[in-house]
VOVEXTOR-58297 format. One line per 4 residues: for each residue x negated, y, z of N, C-alpha, C, O. Coordinates in steps of 0.1 Angstrom, whole numbers, plus 5000, padded with zeros to 4 digits. Each point is the difference from the previous one (the first is absolute). Example, Ala and Ser with C-alpha at 12.3 -4.5 7.8 and 13.67 -1.06 7.14 Angstrom:
2
4868 4943 5078 5009 5012 5000 4991 5012 5000 4990 5000 5007 | 5014 5011 4986 4991 5011 5000 5008 5011 5008 4995 5011 5001
END
This chain:
87
8607 6182 2816 4999 5014 5001 4989 5004 5008 4998 4994 5010 | 4993 5017 4986 4989 5002 5007 5002 5015 5007 5007 5009 4995 | 4987 4994 5017 5000 5011 5007 4986 5006 5002 4991 4992 5004 | 5007 5020 4992 4987 5007 5003 5000 5007 5012 5009 5007 5002
4980 4990 5007 5001 5008 5013 4984 5006 5001 4990 4993 4999 | 5011 5020 5003 4988 5008 5002 4999 5002 5016 5009 5001 5008 | 4977 5001 4995 4998 5003 5015 5006 5012 5005 5004 5002 5011 | 4998 5007 4979 5006 5014 5003 5012 4998 5008 5003 5007 5009
5006 4982 4986 5013 4998 5007 5000 4999 5014 5010 5002 5006 | 4980 4994 4998 4999 4999 5018 4991 5008 5006 4998 4998 5012 | 4996 5012 4981 4990 5010 5006 5008 5010 5011 5009 5008 4998 | 4985 4990 5013 5006 5008 5010 4996 5015 5000 5006 5008 5007
4986 4996 4986 4996 5013 4997 5007 5009 4988 4999 5012 4998 | 5010 4979 4995 5009 5006 4988 5014 5001 5007 5005 4992 5008 | 5001 5019 4986 5014 5002 5002 5007 4991 4990 4994 4993 4991 | 5020 5007 5011 5008 4991 4990 4999 5007 4986 5000 4993 4990
4998 5021 5010 4998 5007 4988 4988 4998 4992 5000 5003 4988 | 4990 4991 5020 4987 4999 4995 4999 4985 4995 4991 4996 4993 | 5019 4995 5012 5000 4986 4994 5001 4988 5011 5000 4988 4997 | 5001 5017 5015 5001 4989 5009 5014 4997 5001 5009 5008 5001
4992 4978 4999 5015 4992 4998 5004 4994 5014 5010 4993 5000 | 4983 5008 5010 5005 4994 5011 5000 5011 5012 4993 5010 5000 | 5015 4987 5009 5001 5010 5013 4987 5001 5007 4992 4991 5000 | 5006 5022 5005 4988 5002 5008 4997 4989 5009 4988 4997 5001
5022 4996 5006 4997 4992 5011 4995 4986 4992 4994 4991 5007 | 5007 5006 4981 4995 4988 4993 4988 5004 4992 4994 4991 4994 | 5002 5022 5004 4989 5004 4992 4987 4997 5008 4999 5000 5012 | 4990 4999 4980 4988 4998 5004 4987 5005 4991 5004 5004 4989
4985 4995 5013 4988 5003 4992 4997 4987 4991 4994 4991 5004 | 5012 5011 4983 5000 4989 4992 4987 4995 4994 4992 5009 4998 | 5005 4979 5001 4989 4994 4993 5005 4989 4991 5010 4994 5004 | 4986 5004 4984 5006 4991 4988 5000 4986 5006 5010 4994 5001
4977 5001 5004 5000 4987 5006 5011 4998 5010 5008 4991 4999 | 4992 5017 5010 5010 4998 5011 5014 4999 4996 5007 4991 5005 | 4998 5018 4984 5011 4999 4995 5004 4986 4994 5011 4995 5002 | 4978 5001 4990 5001 4987 4992 5001 4989 5009 5010 4992 4999
4981 5005 5012 5001 4990 5010 5013 5000 5006 5005 4989 5000 | 5001 5021 5004 5013 5000 5006 5012 4996 4991 5009 4995 5005 | 4990 5009 4982 5008 4995 4990 5000 4984 4997 5010 4992 4999 | 4977 5004 5001 4997 4984 5001 5006 4993 5010 5007 4989 4998
4990 5017 5015 5007 4993 5011 5015 5001 5002 5006 4994 5009 | 4999 5014 4984 5015 5001 4999 5005 4990 4988 5012 4997 4998 | 4977 4997 4994 5005 4990 4990 5002 5006 4986 5007 4994 4992 | 4989 5017 5006 5000 5006 4987 4987 4995 4991 4990 4998 5005
5011 5002 4982 4990 4997 4991 4994 5015 4997 5008 5008 4997 | 4980 4994 5004 4993 5013 5000 4991 4999 4990 4994 4990 4998 | 5003 5023 4995 4991 5001 4990 4994 5016 5003 5008 5010 4998 | 4979 4990 5006 4995 5011 5003 4993 5008 4987 4993 4994 4992
5009 5018 5008 4994 5008 4988 4992 5012 5005 5006 5011 5001 | 4982 4987 5003 4992 5010 5008 4997 5013 4992 4996 5010 5005 | 5004 4989 4983 4995 5013 4989 5013 5007 4996 4999 5008 4991 | 5012 4989 5015 5013 5009 4996 5000 5011 5010 4993 5000 5010
5016 5009 4987 5002 5011 5008 5014 5005 5001 5007 4999 4990 | 4996 5007 5021 5014 5004 5003 5002 5014 4991 4992 5009 5001 | 5018 4991 4991 5001 5011 4990 5000 5015 5007 4995 5010 4994 | 5011 4990 5019 5003 5013 5005 4985 5004 5004 4997 5012 4999
4995 4980 5006 4987 5003 5005 4989 4992 4992 4993 4991 5004 | 5007 5014 4982 4990 4992 4991 4985 5000 5002 4993 4992 4995 | 5004 5020 5015 4985 5000 5003 4997 4993 5012 4988 5000 5004 | 5021 4994 5003 4998 4990 5012 5009 4990 5002 5007 4996 4990
4993 4997 5022 5009 4989 5003 4998 4989 4989 5008 4997 4991 | 4981 4996 5010 4996 4990 4988 5009 4988 5003 5002 4998 5011 | 5003 4995 4980 5004 4988 4999 5015 4998 5002 5006 5009 5005 | 5000 4980 4990 5014 4997 5002 5001 4985 5001 4990 4993 4998
5022 5002 5005 5003 4987 5003 5012 4997 4992 5010 5008 5000 | 4989 4980 4994 5014 4997 4991 5004 4988 5007 4992 4992 5002 | 5020 5006 5001 5008 4990 5007 5010 4993 4992 5008 5007 4994 | 4993 4981 5005 5011 4993 4992 5009 4996 5009 4998 4991 5009
5016 5017 4989 5011 4996 5010 5012 5007 4992 5000 5009 4992 | 5012 4986 5013 5013 5004 4995 5005 5010 5010 5011 5005 4998 | 4984 4998 5014 5004 5008 5011 4999 5015 4995 4993 5004 4991 | 5015 5004 5015 4999 5015 4995 4986 5006 5007 4997 4997 5012
4996 5011 4981 4988 5006 5002 5000 5006 5015 4992 4995 5008 | 5018 5013 4997 4999 5006 5014 5001 4988 5010 4994 5000 5010 | 5012 4991 4987 5000 4987 5010 4987 4994 5001 4996 4996 5011 | 4997 5003 4979 4987 4994 5000 4990 5010 5007 4992 4996 5008
5009 5015 4990 4992 5011 5006 5002 4999 5015 4990 4999 5008 | 5023 5001 4997 5001 5001 5013 4996 4989 5007 4995 5001 5012 | 5006 4986 4982 4995 4988 5006 4987 5001 5002 4995 5000 5012 | 4998 5002 4978 4984 5001 5003 4997 5009 5010 4991 4997 5008
5016 5015 4992 4997 5011 5011 5002 4993 5014 4991 5001 5008 | 5019 4994 4993 5003 4991 5011 4990 4991 5006 4996 5000 5011 | 5000 4991 4978 4990 4990 5003 4988 5006 5005 4995 4996 5010 | 5001 5013 4984 4986 5008 5004 5002 5007 5012 4992 4997 5008
5018 5010 4996 5003 5005 5013 5000 4993 5011 4997 5004 5011 | 5007 4984 4987 5003 4989 5011 4988 4993 5003 5000 4992 5009 | 4988 5010 4983 4989 4993 5001 4991 5004 5011 4989 4994 5002
END
């Protein structure tokens, strides 16, 4: 199973309503490469698609990451956020 991750899920400047999926204390200013690096360090197989866009903000927030895993999406997102915040 694949999980699609958009940088908007981690954006500290977005509200939950706008698409942020992590608590404010785990949110940060996201960069696609930073998220991909953290996912790789956690042992996930990562595919980067820099030309894709988050549907809610189709005019900005470029890129997405596809992760091969059987874990729930929210669990993967929170693991990545914790990894980046602890660096």
